[in-house]
N, C-alpha and C positions, 0 to 999 in steps of 0.2 A: 218723496219730499218735495215740499214746497221751494221755489227757488224762481229767481229773477234773472235772465239774462239778456244778450244782445249778440248779433251775429253780422253786424255791421255797423258801421259809423251813421251818426245822424242825431237828430233833436230826440230828446229824452222819449216823447208820446211815439215817436216813429219807430224805434227800433227796441225799445224795452219789451220783454214779455214776461209775463209771470204764468209759470204751468209747473208741471211737475217733471220731477228728474229721480233717477234711482239714487238710493240711500248709500253713500260712499262708505267702504268698510276700511280701516287703517291696515297698513302693512307692518312691517318690524320697524320699531322707532317711533311709530308714529300715535297719535291720539286723534279720535273724532270727538268734535265740541259740538253738542246741541246749542246752537246758538239762541240767546233770546234778544239780543240787541245788536244791530249792524251800524256802523259810523259811516257816513257819507262826507267824501271830503273832496276839496276842489280837483285834486289829482284823479278821481275816481270820474268825476263830470268830464275832465278833459281827455281823458282816455276814450270814454264812450262817444265824445263829440268828434274827435279828429283824429286821435291815435289808432292807425291801422290794426284791427285785431290779429295776433299771429298764431290764434287758435280758431278753430271753426266756431266755437261758442264760447262767449266769456260771461262767467258769473261775477258781477263786478263787487268792489268794495274789499280793502284791505284790512279795516279794522273791525272788531267785534268782540262780543262776551258771551259766554253761556258756561254750560257744564260740561266736563268731559263725561262722556257715557258709553265709550269703548275703548279698548287700547291695544296696540298691536304687540307682538312679540319685544321683550326687552324693555318694555316700559312697566316700571313699578306698579303692581296691583292698588298701592295706596292712592294712585292718582284719579282711580274711577271716583266718580262723583265731585271731583274737586272743581270749584267756582275759579275758572281764568279768564283771563283776555288774552286776544291774539295779536301778533304783529305779521305783516307782508302777507297777509291772507291772500291777496290776489297777484302778488308781485311777481311776475315770470312763471304765472301758472293759471290755468283757465277757470279754476274754482275759488272764487272769493267768497265773503261773508253774508252776500244777499241772498242766503239760503237758510233752510232749517238746521243744516250740518256742515260742518267742512272738515276734511281730515288735513291734518298737519304734522311735521315733524314735532316730536314733544318739546324741543326747546322754545318754539314758537309759541306754545300755549303757556301763559305765565300766571301763576297763583293769583288770584284777586282776592284781596283782605275782606272779611265777611261785613265790614262796614261800609264797603264801597258797593255801590249798586251797578248792575250791568250796563246801564246807559252811561255813565262816567267811564267804565272800563272801556267801552267802545269809542272812546275818544283817546286813547293813549298811545296807539300804535305808531300814528302819525303826527298828530299835535303836540301830544306830551313830550315823546322821545325827540321830536325835531325841536321844541323850545329847550329841554334839558341841556341837549348837545350844544345848541348854539349858545346858552348862557356860559357852558363851559370854555368854548372857544373864544367869546368875548371878554373872557377873564373877570366875570362878576364878583367884586369886593367891595368892601368899604373904601371910601374916597375915590371911587371910580364912577363916572357918569356916564350912562348908556341910552343911547338913541334907540327905541325899538319902534320900527314901522309896523303898522298895523297892530297897534296896541290891543285893540278891541277885537280883534280876530281871534280864530282859534288856537293858533300858535303862540301869537303875542299875549293873549291873554293868560296863558300858562307862564310863559316866558317872563312877564312883568311880575307875576308872583314870584317867581324863582329868584330871578336877579335881585329884586326886592329883599326878598329873605336872606339873601347874600351877603347882604347891605350895600349894594350899589343905588344910586340915585337913577332913577329912571325917567326920562323924557320920552314920552309916547306920541305918536302920530295916530289920529282918529277925527272922523266925522263928528260935527257938533252932536249929533244923533247917538253917536257910540261913545262920546267922551266920558261920561258918567261911569259905563262899563270899564274903561280903562284905569279910570281913578280907583273904582272898587279893587283893582287887582293891584294896586300900590303905585301907580305912576305918579310921580311928583308934580310933573307939569305935560300939559296936553297941548299938542300944536295940532290946529286943523288945516290939514293938508290940502283941501278945497279951498279955502281963502286967505292961509298966510304963506307968508315966505318960508319955507322950512329953514334954509341956511340962516336968513337973518336971525329968525326965533331962538335958534339953536346959540348963535354966538351972543345974542342977548341974555339967554338965559345962562351962559357960562363966562360970562364976564370976557368974550371976545376968541377964548381959547379954543372953543369947539368940544365935542364929546370924545371919551377915550375911546369908544368903540361904538359901532351901529351894529345891530341885529337886523337884518333886511329880509324882507319877502318879495322884493321887487326891484333888481338891480338895473332894470331899465329906466327906472324914475330915481333912483337913488344915485346910481354913478355921476350923473351930471352935477350933483351935489360937492363932489369932492374939490373941483377947483373953487368953489365957493368957501372953502375953509370949515366945512361942517365937521370934520375931524382934526382933534388936536394932532400935534406931531409924534409919530410912533402910532398913531391910532390904527384900528382895525374894524376893516368893514367885513362883516360875517355874514353870508347870504347863504338862503337856502331856496331861492326861488326867483321868477321872473316873468312878468307879464307878456314879455316879447321872448318867444323861444326862438331866439336867432342871436348872431353875433352883435355884442353891445359894446360900443365905443368906452374906453375908460382913460382918464387923462393921465398919460404917462408922466407929465410934469408936476402933476399934483401928487402922484404917488411917489416919486423921487425924490422931490425936494421937501416932503413931509415925513420921508422915511415910514409911509402906510404899508400895511399888510392887507392884502385882499385874501380871504379866507372862502372857499365854497364848498360846500357838502351836500349829500344827498341820504336823507333819512334811511332809505330802503337799503343803502349800501354802506350803513356804518360797519367798521372792523368789530371783530368780536368782542373785544375788549373794551370798545367803545359802548356798545350795546349794552353789555353786561354791567358795567357802570352806570349807565342812564337807567336802567331797570332796577338796580339795587337802589339808587337814590329815589325812584320815583316810589319804589316799594316802602321805604322807609318815611316818606312822607305821606303816604297813604295811610299807614299803620299810625302815624302822629295825628291824623287829620288836619294836617296843615295846608292842604292844597284844594282851593276850590273849584269848582266844576261848574259850566254851563252849559246847559242844553237849552238851546232856542227854539227848537221844534222837533215835534216826533209824529213819524207816519208809520201807519201798517205797512208789510211787505207791500201788498198789493197796490199800493199808492207810490211806489218808487220813482214814479215818473214825476210824480208834483215835488216829492223830495230833492231829485237832482236839479229841477226848476228852480227850488226855494235855494240850492247853493248857488246854482248860475245867475239869478237874478242878485245875491247879495243884500236881501233885504231883511234876513234873520239875524240877530245879534244873539252869538252862542252857536254851539255845535247842531247839526241836523243828523238825526238818527231814525232808524227803521226799527220798529219792533216786531221781532219776529215771532216770539212765543214764551 
């Protein structure tokens, strides 16, 4: 089968190779998915660029969608031919979705509704599940105001839709170029984080109270906002990432006197019941047709280096995917 891989860290064009690999066979409890589309996420790019490989060869990407074409012992025969999307494809494993096929435990291949295309399905494992779980932790509901940082980014775009559907008022941060994308997802107000003072704008938009919760993509830039009153008393800062992968100062006094909650989570390590709940809710939204997907750029597998560069440069509005077959 055709696949892309790297054996060392470095720039995309220096380390990514496209070639042939043996077609994997499923073992007991496993399925083989013939992939149509592979999703490219910032975490895939960061791993290739700077996270030392723990395997001799890594086929990148955790997200993808395709059709089950082989099953192992113990898997229901009815799953053959099923359209699916996959999660954690390359998490703690050497074989990801940047290939014509992947073998996974059957639970990691989730039925994809016929009305949802493969490109959208390749955006669910990380962006959609991160958004769903984060919105739950932020307790989105009528009467609550939530600040979503990066509201036009892959996770933020889904989160804004979901939080709005749950009745929350969403204030989003986005650059001027991406503001309309965030508004289309349902953001009531947009703060241009490049030109505006976020804390001052949040307080102006909330009558000085601050927001009830923040769903945050970058703790390194959001933590300094806490002493500035961006969160209302008893507010929650829910965070799934940081641009600085190191210790980040958080104001104890702001947390204490505001009775604030700091909640971190990693989508790769959701507990079983959390993931099952998120998948069930996502499936219901897909079947109802209430979730909008945004594919910003598509590349063939052979151009995986260009796809990684597009994610690194941050120029694409929407998700970046590879068309496999």
